[in-house]
N, C-alpha and C positions, 0 to 999 in steps of 0.2 A: 503496498500499499502506499509505505514513504518512497519507492523508489518511484512509484506515479505520478506522487505528490511535488516532488521536487522538478520533473520537466516541468509541468502545467504551471507550477507558480512563476517557474524564470519566463514562460511563454505569455501570460498574463501580464507580468510586468514590462517585459519585450514589448507589447501591444498599445501596453497603458502611454511608454513611455514616445512611441512610434505618434499617436493621437493624439497626444498632449505638445508634441515638436509645431513650433510655429515657423511658418514657409515665409520667405524675404521674396519682395522682388523689387525690380530696380525701377526709376523713371524712366521713360524714353521720350519723352518728349520735351521743350526748351521749359515747361513749368505744367504743375498741374494741381488745381486746387481740391483742398482734401476738404469737404464740405459736411454739414451738419447732419444730414440727411443722405436718403437715396434720391438726389434729383438736382439739377445745376440750377433751382431758384432757392434753395438752402441756403444758410451763408457762410457764409469760407470760414473755416477755424485754423486752418493752414495752409501754403503752401508749398508744395514740393519741387525740386532742382531736377533737371534731366541728370542721372548719372547719380541721387540721393536711392539709398536703399529705404525701404518702408517691407513693415513688420505685418503679417497680412492676417488680421485675428479673425473675421467672417465671411463669409460671401453670400452674396442675396441676390438673385435675377439682372445677373454681371456689373454689380455693385461689389467693393470690395472695399471690406471695413478696414482700415490701415490705421497704425501706430505711427508715427512719422517720429527723426532722428529727435524734435523736439520735443517728443512725447505727447506731443496732440494725437486725439484720434476723432477719426471720422470715415466721410466715404469719398471713395476714386469709382470710375468709370474703367471697367479693366484694361480696356486697351489704353489707356496712359502707362500703365507699367508692362514690365517686359519680365519672364522667367530669368531668365541671364542681367549679370551684369552687365553695366552699362556706361561708358566714360562722359564724361559730363563735357556740357557745351564752352565753347570759349569765347562765347562773345555773350556782353550783359545785356545789351540791346532791350532783346524781348525781356528778358528776367524782370524787366525793373518796369516794363510796359503795364499800364491796365487793359488787366483782359489779355487773352490770346486765344487763337485760334484754334490751337491744339485744345482748351478747354471751352469756346465758344460753340464748336460744331453739338454740342448739347444741349445749352442754353437755344438754341435756334433751332433743334428741333422737337423741342419740348414747349419753351417758353414762349417763342415766337408764333407758334402755332396758335399761342391763346389758350391751350390747356389748362394752365397755371397761370399764368399771366396777370390778368387783369384779378384774382384774388391776392397775388402776389402785392402787385402796386395799392391795392386797397387796406392792407394790412399795414404795410410803411407808410402810407399816406399819400401817394402819389397820384397824379390827375391821371385815371387811363383814358380820359376823354383825347391827350394829346392822341394818341395811338390809334384808336377807332377815326378821328379825322385823318391823321396821313393814311391809313387803311385804303378811305373814302378817297381821298383827291391824288391817285397815285396817278401818274399820266403814265402813257400805255409806250407800248415801242411805237406801235404808228403815228403819235401825236407827239412824240421827238421826233423822228423822222421828218415829220411835217413842218415842223418848227426849224429846225435846222437846214432843210433848204430850205423855205420862204424866206428864213430870216438870213441866208446866204453863211449862214455858221459852217464853223470844220467838223468834219465826228472824227473820230478815230484817227490816225493812221496820217489824217491830211484830205479826206475824202468829203465832196460838197454831198 
């Protein structure tokens, strides 16, 4: 009986240590915002830069809960991270710029469609009416072409 107990105990200890092991990922984009929840409309709790290592806490619906090098915990969309180490960027220009193409894709696909933007604007006290006005009064491509032709303005590449 004790001969079986020792291997079983060792197997259980090994399984528990593997299950409890934390996984790491590395930031693959110039920067990625770590948010308070799973969505681009949540507040940013930290920003991680290309090459930084984060610890995966859990995963839900393609969003990863991570612990940053500054011990902040929040959510990042999985495509912003790589499974293998990434070399950090050499330019600080985009790191300092507010927003980033790498993090705004989520905002464009969710918030800009109006799924959460109006509620978010109300919560923050913003006037969402400006967004509605812009959407209602946008100039079409055809109207822009007419304006360029009749106004004798040059289009892209110098075309009239």
